[in-house]
C-alpha positions as CSV (number, residue, x, y, z in Angstrom):
1,M,0.0,0.0,0.0
2,V,1.2,3.5,-0.8
3,F,-0.4,6.7,0.6
4,R,-0.3,9.9,-1.5
5,A,-1.6,13.3,-0.3
6,D,-1.6,17.0,-0.9
7,A,0.1,19.6,1.4
8,A,-2.9,19.7,3.8
9,F,-1.7,16.3,5.1
10,A,1.9,17.3,5.7
11,K,1.7,16.9,9.5
12,P,4.2,15.0,11.7
13,E,1.5,12.8,13.3
14,I,0.5,11.5,9.8
15,Y,4.1,10.7,8.9
16,E,4.6,8.9,12.2
17,A,1.4,6.9,11.8
18,L,2.3,5.8,8.3
19,E,5.9,5.0,9.3
20,A,4.7,3.0,12.3
21,R,2.6,0.8,9.9
22,D,5.5,0.5,7.4
23,I,3.4,2.3,4.7
24,K,5.2,4.1,2.0
25,Y,4.0,7.7,1.3
26,A,4.4,10.7,-0.9
27,I,3.0,13.9,0.7
28,R,3.5,17.3,-0.9
29,L,5.2,19.9,1.3
30,P,3.4,23.2,1.8
31,A,5.0,26.0,-0.3
32,N,7.4,28.3,1.5
33,D,10.1,30.8,0.6
34,N,13.0,28.4,1.2
35,L,11.6,25.7,-1.1
36,Q,10.6,28.3,-3.8
37,R,14.1,29.7,-3.8
38,N,15.6,26.2,-4.3
39,I,13.4,25.2,-7.2
40,T,13.3,28.5,-9.1
41,E,15.9,27.3,-11.7
42,P,14.2,24.0,-12.7
43,L,10.8,25.7,-13.0
44,T,12.1,28.4,-15.4
45,R,10.8,27.6,-18.8
46,P,13.4,27.2,-21.6
47,V,13.4,29.7,-24.5
48,G,12.0,28.4,-27.8
49,R,9.3,26.0,-28.8
50,P,8.4,23.2,-26.4
51,S,9.8,19.8,-27.2
52,F,7.6,16.9,-28.2
53,K,9.5,14.7,-25.8
54,P,8.9,14.9,-22.1
55,V,11.6,16.8,-20.2
56,V,12.5,15.7,-16.7
57,W,14.5,17.9,-14.4
58,F,16.0,16.8,-11.1
59,K,17.5,19.0,-8.4
60,S,19.0,17.9,-5.1
61,F,19.3,20.1,-2.0
62,L,19.2,19.7,1.7
63,Y,16.2,21.1,3.4
């Protein structure tokens, strides 16, 4: 089982309950200035026409 949720569920008690039951999860973090500052570059749209192929960007940072 995998649990997926939006930012409204980004609460420590939910993480703890899921981890106690060994359930994998993906929960969106609420937007904030620190995160926005770190993802500005990958969100910037490249100049020119969009590609017909999907483009996947990755960025790693400590938060």
